[in-house]
C-alpha positions as CSV (number, residue, x, y, z in Angstrom):
1,M,184.7,-4.5,97.8
2,G,182.1,-2.1,97.0
3,I,184.2,1.1,97.9
4,H,187.9,1.7,97.4
5,V,190.5,4.3,98.4
6,K,192.1,5.7,95.3
7,S,194.0,8.7,97.3
8,A,198.1,7.3,96.7
9,R,198.6,9.3,99.7
10,V,195.9,8.0,101.8
11,Q,197.0,4.8,100.9
12,F,200.5,5.2,101.8
13,W,199.5,6.3,105.4
14,F,197.3,2.9,105.4
15,L,200.5,1.1,104.4
16,M,202.6,3.0,107.2
17,G,200.0,1.8,109.8
18,I,200.8,-1.6,108.8
19,V,204.4,-1.2,108.8
20,V,204.0,0.0,112.8
21,I,202.1,-2.8,113.4
22,A,204.9,-5.2,112.1
23,G,207.6,-3.6,114.1
24,F,205.0,-3.4,116.8
25,S,204.4,-7.4,117.2
26,Q,208.1,-7.9,116.9
27,G,209.2,-5.3,119.7
28,M,206.4,-6.6,122.1
29,L,207.0,-10.4,121.6
30,M,210.6,-10.2,122.6
31,P,210.5,-8.8,126.2
32,V,207.0,-9.9,126.9
33,V,207.2,-13.5,126.2
34,S,211.3,-13.8,127.6
35,I,209.8,-12.0,131.2
36,L,207.0,-14.9,130.9
37,L,209.4,-18.0,130.1
38,E,211.9,-16.5,132.9
39,K,209.4,-16.6,135.3
40,D,208.4,-20.0,134.6
41,G,212.1,-21.4,135.1
42,V,212.6,-21.7,131.4
43,S,216.7,-21.5,130.6
44,A,218.2,-18.5,129.0
45,S,219.3,-20.8,125.8
46,L,215.8,-22.2,125.4
47,N,214.4,-18.6,125.9
48,G,216.2,-17.7,123.1
49,M,215.6,-20.3,120.8
50,N,212.0,-19.4,121.2
51,T,213.0,-15.5,120.4
52,A,214.2,-16.8,117.1
53,A,211.0,-18.3,115.7
54,V,210.2,-15.3,114.7
55,Y,213.1,-14.8,112.4
56,L,213.2,-18.5,111.6
57,G,209.5,-17.8,110.3
58,I,210.6,-14.5,108.2
59,L,213.5,-16.6,106.9
60,L,211.6,-19.6,105.6
61,A,208.7,-17.6,104.2
62,A,210.9,-15.0,102.2
63,P,211.4,-17.3,99.1
64,F,207.8,-17.7,98.4
65,M,207.0,-14.2,98.5
66,E,207.6,-13.3,95.1
67,K,205.2,-15.9,93.9
68,I,202.6,-15.0,96.7
69,L,202.6,-11.3,95.7
70,R,202.0,-11.9,92.4
71,K,199.4,-14.0,92.5
72,A,197.9,-12.7,95.3
73,G,198.3,-9.1,95.1
74,F,199.9,-6.6,97.6
75,R,196.5,-5.9,99.4
76,N,195.4,-9.6,99.8
77,G,199.0,-10.4,101.0
78,L,199.1,-7.8,103.5
79,I,195.6,-8.9,104.9
80,A,196.7,-12.4,104.7
81,G,199.9,-11.9,106.6
82,G,198.0,-9.2,109.3
83,L,195.5,-11.9,110.2
84,L,198.2,-14.5,110.5
85,V,199.9,-12.0,113.2
86,V,196.5,-10.8,114.7
87,V,195.4,-14.3,115.1
88,S,198.2,-15.7,116.8
89,L,198.7,-12.6,118.8
90,A,195.2,-13.7,120.2
91,L,195.7,-17.1,120.6
92,F,198.9,-16.8,123.5
93,P,196.3,-16.6,126.5
94,V,194.8,-19.9,125.2
95,W,198.1,-22.2,126.3
96,K,200.9,-21.4,128.0
97,S,203.2,-23.7,126.8
98,F,206.6,-23.6,125.3
99,W,206.6,-25.6,121.9
100,F,202.8,-23.8,121.5
101,W,204.3,-20.4,121.9
102,F,207.1,-21.3,119.5
103,A,204.7,-22.5,117.1
104,L,202.8,-19.2,117.3
105,R,206.2,-17.1,116.9
106,F,207.0,-19.0,114.0
107,V,203.6,-18.1,112.4
108,I,204.0,-14.7,113.3
109,G,207.3,-14.5,111.4
110,L,205.6,-15.9,108.5
111,G,203.3,-12.7,109.0
112,D,205.6,-10.3,109.3
113,S,207.6,-11.4,106.6
114,V,204.6,-10.9,104.3
115,L,203.5,-7.4,105.8
116,Q,207.4,-6.6,105.7
117,I,208.2,-7.2,102.3
118,G,204.7,-7.0,100.8
119,A,204.4,-3.3,102.4
120,Q,208.1,-2.2,101.4
121,T,207.7,-3.9,97.7
122,W,204.6,-1.9,97.6
123,I,206.1,1.4,98.4
124,T,209.3,1.0,96.7
125,T,207.3,0.1,93.2
126,F,204.8,2.9,93.4
127,S,206.6,6.0,94.6
128,P,208.1,8.5,92.6
129,K,211.5,8.7,92.2
130,N,211.9,12.3,93.6
131,R,210.3,11.1,96.7
132,R,211.4,7.6,96.7
133,G,214.0,8.0,99.2
134,L,211.8,10.1,102.0
135,N,209.2,7.3,101.0
136,V,211.3,4.4,102.1
137,A,212.8,6.0,105.1
138,L,209.2,6.7,106.5
139,F,208.8,3.0,106.2
140,G,212.4,2.6,108.2
141,L,211.1,5.0,110.9
142,C,207.5,3.7,111.1
143,F,209.2,0.4,111.4
144,G,211.2,1.2,114.3
145,L,208.8,3.4,115.8
146,G,206.5,0.5,116.3
147,F,209.6,-1.7,117.5
148,G,210.3,0.6,119.9
149,I,206.7,1.1,121.5
150,G,206.5,-2.4,121.4
151,P,208.5,-3.3,124.7
152,M,205.9,-0.7,126.6
153,M,203.5,-3.6,126.6
154,T,205.8,-5.3,129.4
155,N,204.0,-2.7,131.7
156,L,200.4,-4.4,131.0
157,L,202.0,-7.8,132.6
158,S,201.3,-6.3,136.1
159,V,197.9,-5.7,135.5
160,N,196.9,-9.2,133.6
161,E,199.5,-11.7,131.6
162,E,197.3,-12.2,128.8
163,L,196.6,-8.7,128.4
164,P,199.6,-7.7,126.1
165,F,198.5,-10.5,123.6
166,L,195.4,-9.2,123.6
167,A,195.8,-5.5,123.4
168,S,198.6,-6.0,120.3
169,A,196.0,-8.4,118.5
170,V,193.4,-5.5,118.9
171,F,195.8,-3.0,117.6
172,G,196.9,-5.1,114.8
173,L,193.3,-5.5,113.7
174,I,192.2,-1.8,113.8
175,A,194.9,-1.4,111.6
176,L,194.4,-3.8,109.1
177,I,190.6,-2.8,108.6
178,P,191.8,0.1,106.2
179,M,193.4,-2.2,103.9
180,F,189.9,-3.8,103.0
181,F,189.2,-0.4,101.1
182,M,192.5,-0.1,99.3
183,Q,192.3,-1.5,95.6
184,N,194.5,-4.5,95.0
185,Q,197.6,-3.8,93.2
186,Y,200.1,-6.3,91.6
187,P,204.3,-6.3,91.9
188,M,204.3,-6.6,88.0
189,S,202.4,-7.1,84.9
190,K,201.4,-10.3,83.1
191,E,204.4,-9.3,80.3
192,D,206.9,-9.5,83.1
193,M,205.8,-12.4,84.8
194,N,207.5,-14.2,81.7
195,N,210.6,-12.3,82.1
196,G,212.6,-15.5,83.6
197,G,211.9,-17.7,86.2
198,E,212.7,-16.8,89.9
199,T,216.3,-18.5,90.1
200,K,217.0,-16.1,87.2
201,H,215.3,-13.2,88.4
202,V,217.6,-13.5,92.0
203,V,220.5,-14.2,89.8
204,S,219.8,-11.0,88.1
205,V,219.1,-8.7,91.3
206,L,222.6,-10.2,92.5
207,K,224.3,-9.1,89.0
208,Y,222.8,-5.6,89.0
209,A,222.1,-4.5,92.2
210,W,224.7,-6.2,94.8
211,V,226.1,-3.7,96.2
212,A,222.5,-2.0,98.0
213,L,222.0,-5.9,99.2
214,L,225.2,-5.3,101.6
215,F,223.5,-2.2,103.6
216,P,220.4,-4.3,104.3
217,L,223.1,-7.0,105.7
218,G,225.7,-4.3,107.4
219,Y,222.5,-2.8,109.2
220,G,221.1,-6.3,110.4
221,F,224.9,-7.0,111.6
222,L,225.2,-3.6,113.4
223,E,221.8,-3.6,115.0
224,A,222.1,-6.9,116.3
225,T,225.7,-6.5,117.5
226,L,225.1,-3.6,119.4
227,N,222.5,-4.7,121.3
228,G,223.8,-8.1,121.7
229,N,227.4,-7.8,122.1
230,F,228.1,-4.1,123.4
231,P,226.4,-5.0,126.8
232,V,228.8,-8.0,127.3
233,Y,231.9,-5.9,126.2
234,A,230.8,-2.8,128.0
235,L,230.7,-4.5,132.2
236,Q,234.0,-6.5,130.8
237,S,235.4,-3.4,130.1
238,G,234.3,-1.7,133.3
239,I,231.3,-0.2,132.3
240,R,228.5,0.1,134.6
241,V,225.0,-1.3,133.8
242,S,223.5,2.1,134.1
243,E,225.8,3.8,132.1
244,V,225.1,1.2,129.2
245,A,221.1,1.7,129.3
246,I,221.9,5.6,128.6
247,I,224.7,5.1,125.7
248,L,222.6,2.3,123.5
249,P,219.2,4.4,123.4
250,A,221.8,7.1,121.9
251,F,222.2,5.1,118.3
252,A,218.6,4.6,118.1
253,I,217.7,8.4,118.9
254,G,220.4,9.5,116.5
255,S,218.9,7.3,113.8
256,V,215.3,8.8,114.3
257,I,216.5,12.3,114.0
258,L,218.0,12.2,110.8
259,Q,216.2,9.3,108.8
260,L,214.0,11.5,107.0
261,P,216.4,14.3,106.1
262,L,218.9,11.8,104.8
263,G,216.3,10.1,102.8
264,S,215.2,13.3,101.3
265,M,218.7,14.6,100.9
266,S,219.5,11.2,98.7
267,D,216.5,12.2,96.2
268,K,218.4,15.3,96.1
269,F,221.9,14.5,95.9
270,G,221.9,10.6,94.9
271,R,221.8,7.9,97.1
272,K,225.5,6.8,96.3
273,R,226.9,10.0,97.4
274,M,224.6,9.8,100.8
275,L,225.7,6.3,101.4
276,T,229.6,6.8,100.9
277,I,229.0,10.3,103.5
278,S,227.1,8.2,106.1
279,L,229.7,5.3,106.1
280,I,232.3,7.6,106.0
281,I,230.8,9.1,109.2
282,G,230.0,6.1,110.9
283,I,233.4,4.5,110.5
284,T,234.8,7.5,112.1
285,A,232.1,7.6,114.9
286,F,233.3,4.2,115.7
287,T,236.8,4.7,115.7
288,M,236.7,7.6,118.0
289,A,234.2,5.6,120.5
290,G,236.9,2.5,120.4
291,L,239.7,5.3,121.6
292,L,237.5,7.1,124.0
293,Q,235.6,4.4,125.3
294,K,236.7,4.9,128.8
295,S,234.2,7.8,128.6
296,T,230.9,7.3,128.9
297,L,229.8,10.7,127.6
298,A,232.1,10.5,124.5
299,L,230.5,7.1,123.9
300,M,227.0,8.4,123.9
301,I,228.3,11.0,121.6
302,C,229.8,8.7,119.4
303,F,226.8,6.5,119.5
304,A,224.6,9.2,118.9
305,V,226.6,10.5,115.6
306,A,226.5,7.1,114.3
307,G,223.1,6.6,114.9
308,M,222.5,9.4,112.9
309,F,224.4,8.0,109.6
310,V,224.5,4.6,109.5
311,G,221.0,4.1,111.3
312,S,219.3,4.9,108.0
313,I,221.7,2.7,106.1
314,Y,219.0,-0.1,105.5
315,S,216.2,2.4,104.0
316,L,218.9,4.1,101.8
317,G,220.4,1.0,100.6
318,V,216.7,-0.5,99.7
319,T,215.9,3.2,97.6
320,Y,219.8,2.8,96.1
321,M,218.7,-1.1,94.9
322,V,215.3,0.3,93.8
323,D,217.1,2.6,91.4
324,L,219.1,0.0,89.9
325,L,216.6,-2.7,89.3
326,P,213.7,-2.4,86.6
327,P,210.7,-3.1,88.1
328,Y,210.0,-6.6,87.3
329,L,212.7,-7.2,89.8
330,L,211.8,-5.1,92.8
331,T,209.9,-8.1,94.5
332,V,213.1,-10.5,94.6
333,G,215.1,-7.4,95.3
334,N,212.8,-6.9,98.6
335,T,212.6,-10.1,99.3
336,L,216.5,-10.4,99.3
337,C,216.5,-7.1,101.3
338,S,214.8,-8.8,104.1
339,V,216.4,-12.2,104.0
340,L,219.9,-10.5,104.2
341,Y,218.7,-8.4,106.8
342,S,217.9,-11.5,109.0
343,V,221.1,-13.0,108.2
344,G,223.0,-10.1,109.4
345,S,220.7,-10.2,112.4
346,L,221.6,-13.8,113.2
347,A,225.5,-13.7,112.0
348,G,226.3,-10.8,114.0
349,P,225.7,-11.7,117.6
350,I,227.6,-14.9,116.6
351,I,230.5,-13.3,115.1
352,G,230.8,-10.6,117.5
353,G,230.5,-12.9,120.5
354,A,233.1,-15.3,119.1
355,S,235.7,-12.6,118.3
356,L,235.5,-11.1,122.0
357,Q,235.9,-14.6,123.2
358,Y,238.4,-15.7,121.1
359,I,240.7,-13.1,119.7
360,K,242.3,-11.1,123.7
361,G,242.5,-7.6,124.0
362,I,240.5,-6.6,120.8
363,N,238.3,-3.6,120.6
364,F,234.9,-4.3,120.0
365,F,234.0,-1.4,117.9
366,F,237.0,-2.0,115.8
367,I,235.0,-4.9,114.7
368,I,232.0,-2.6,113.7
369,G,234.3,-0.1,112.1
370,S,236.3,-3.1,109.9
371,F,232.9,-4.1,108.7
372,L,231.3,-1.0,107.4
373,L,234.9,-0.3,105.7
374,V,234.3,-3.3,103.9
375,I,230.7,-2.0,102.5
376,L,232.5,1.5,102.1
377,V,235.3,-0.2,99.9
378,S,232.7,-2.3,97.9
379,L,230.4,0.9,97.2
380,A,233.3,2.5,95.9
381,M,234.3,0.0,93.7
382,F,230.8,-0.7,92.3
383,R,230.0,0.5,88.9
384,P,226.0,0.3,87.9
385,R,225.4,-1.5,84.6
386,E,223.4,0.5,81.8
387,V,221.1,-2.1,81.5
388,A,219.5,-1.7,84.8
389,E,219.5,1.8,84.4
390,D,217.7,1.6,81.3
391,S,214.9,-0.7,82.6
392,C,214.2,1.4,85.4
């Protein structure tokens, strides 16, 4: 390219556009494809399997991200991932078939994996330490914004079934164009590439920053359990569907409100301190929800307060991981964050559903509170290793 954008600030906001699209594509596909398959008489179990194709793609692509980003660089990797998503979205109207759509969603999962891990690693690698928490919080906020806007594409189904896919492909292409004018950068230097194999890197990340990885896992578990199991528990407990529709969004709204302030405060007061405070308040909020679950207003307040604090543990956890690791391990660290988030998202509804089914009289909110308590105790027991801090 003859023209390159060199301003770090401009490049950062170009990256945020890519992050929005990654969240948008996932948020749009879930309801739109589910609705269309449901109309065609596809069973709920098969519909769910089709939805899982995206996460399957993300999980299978993740182990190769370090090698891809080392060889291709951040910009080229993001362009490739973005094109996979855009082309796949554009191909949905070509053939309305369960397995064809499954394959396309799988490919989108591959592309989203590159977009999420590549953008996250780029941001965490080149963010100055005094703005690292704020920048990662912006990353989480932009992904959540895209994920929240995506379902609005269901409104286009009444106009034309092909429109949500084509509109999303166009939006993705527009967001991708600025990437061609950015300078390509790499996650590590040539000297760093020889600093052990990939397996050794994974072991090193676990050795130095295992506690930070619990937060992406915990957030995936929390988010999926709330969205997947709480509606079932609520109906079993006599809470109406209309009330569930008010209570659940309170968590998401709360997380948006304090996402940036908590990220900024972690830059000033320290990541471990803010994570500890967030977990304590979150556990208290869910405990109170368990005690006051007969009141819709009380549940809505508890969900909002919990969202304000534990709704930010993914971005705070990622930033804490960056603080603990030397630069050459950041690609592997960010990859593990993405993998563990997906593992938590898949395991959460299974564990939550099994608990509700087989443990009579169990309080749903105490399941979440107990899980967060384990993370809090682990954080309290964790002592950073000097080697990691010296390497950063």
